[in-house]
C-alpha positions in Angstrom: -9.4 29.4 -28.0 -8.3 28.5 -24.5 -4.8 27.0 -24.5 -4.9 26.1 -20.8 -3.5 22.7 -19.9 -6.3 21.2 -17.8 -4.3 18.9 -15.4 -7.3 18.9 -13.1 -9.3 17.0 -15.7 -6.5 14.4 -15.9 -6.5 14.0 -12.1 -10.3 13.7 -11.9 -10.2 10.9 -14.5 -7.4 9.2 -12.7 -9.2 9.4 -9.3 -12.1 7.3 -10.7 -10.0 4.2 -11.3 -10.1 1.8 -8.4 -8.6 -1.6 -7.4 -10.9 -4.0 -5.6 -9.3 -5.7 -2.6 -11.0 -8.5 -0.5 -10.1 -8.2 3.2 -11.9 -10.3 5.8 -14.7 -11.2 3.4 -15.4 -7.6 2.4 -14.5 -6.0 -0.9 -12.9 -2.6 -0.6 -12.4 -0.2 -3.6 -9.1 1.7 -3.2 -7.6 4.2 -5.6 -5.6 2.5 -8.3 -2.7 4.9 -7.9 -0.1 5.2 -5.1 -0.2 8.6 -3.5 3.1 10.3 -4.3 3.8 11.3 -0.7 4.2 7.6 0.2 7.2 6.6 -1.9 8.7 10.0 -1.2 8.6 9.4 2.5 9.8 5.8 2.1 12.8 7.0 0.1 13.6 9.4 2.9 13.2 6.7 5.5 15.6 4.4 3.6 18.3 7.1 3.9 18.2 6.9 7.7 21.3 5.4 9.1 19.9 4.2 12.5 18.3 0.8 11.8 15.8 1.0 14.7 14.7 4.5 13.7 14.4 3.3 10.1 12.1 0.4 11.1 10.0 2.8 13.3 9.7 5.2 10.3 8.9 2.4 7.9 6.1 1.2 10.2 4.7 4.7 10.5 4.7 5.0 6.7 2.9 1.7 6.3 0.1 3.0 8.5 0.0 6.3 6.7 -0.1 4.5 3.4 -2.9 2.2 4.6 -4.9 5.2 5.9 -4.4 7.0 2.6 -5.5 4.0 0.5 -8.4 2.7 2.6 -9.5 5.8 4.6 -9.7 5.9 8.3 -13.2 4.3 8.6 -12.4 1.3 6.4 -9.0 0.9 8.0 -10.5 0.9 11.5 -13.0 -1.8 10.4 -10.3 -4.4 9.6 -7.1 -3.2 11.2 -8.1 -4.7 14.6 -8.0 -8.1 12.9 -4.6 -7.7 11.2 -1.1 -7.7 12.5 1.3 -4.9 11.5 3.1 -7.4 9.2 -0.2 -8.4 7.6 -1.0 -4.7 6.9 2.5 -4.2 5.5 2.1 -7.2 3.2 -1.4 -5.9 2.2 0.0 -2.5 1.2 2.9 -4.1 -0.6 0.6 -6.3 -2.7 -1.7 -3.4 -3.4 1.3 -1.4 -4.6 2.4 -4.3 -6.9 -1.1 -4.4 -8.4 -1.2 -0.6 -8.9 2.2 -0.9 -10.7 0.7 -3.4 -13.1 1.6 -6.7 -11.6 -0.9 -9.3 -12.8 -1.8 -12.0 -10.3 -1.3 -15.6 -11.4 -4.4 -17.7 -11.6 -5.2 -19.2 -8.2 -2.6 -16.9 -6.5 -2.9 -17.0 -2.8 -0.9 -15.4 0.0 0.6 -17.4 2.8 2.1 -16.7 6.2 5.5 -17.4 4.5 4.8 -14.3 2.3 4.7 -12.1 5.3 8.0 -13.3 6.6 9.9 -13.3 3.4 8.8 -10.4 1.4 9.0 -7.5 3.8 12.1 -5.3 3.9 14.6 -6.4 6.5 13.0 -9.8 7.0 14.5 -13.1 6.2 12.4 -16.0 5.3 12.1 -18.6 8.1 12.9 -22.1 6.8 
């Protein structure tokens, strides 16, 4: 009898779960889990004291997260049409869904969402 803990099997099953995301009329299937390196790097960035350096690090992490979630080819196909703020909001909303947030019926995103929900940004009234 083999008493080996097969964590690889667990990871394989987990990798099969996806989250459909519509972007610019196309449906993209992304992994339904957040790669562990992303929150680790974000936690490190938050500890940075220099605000400008932290914002630059945060932006870099957003692009790394988007690349990890969508893959370079898919990211290239829609990134030219999105602002950096749009991409940050997209990643944030994907993370919310991955963490179990259930969208309200008829939920839509507005430009106000991009100004009010990102770290370090105040909502314009």
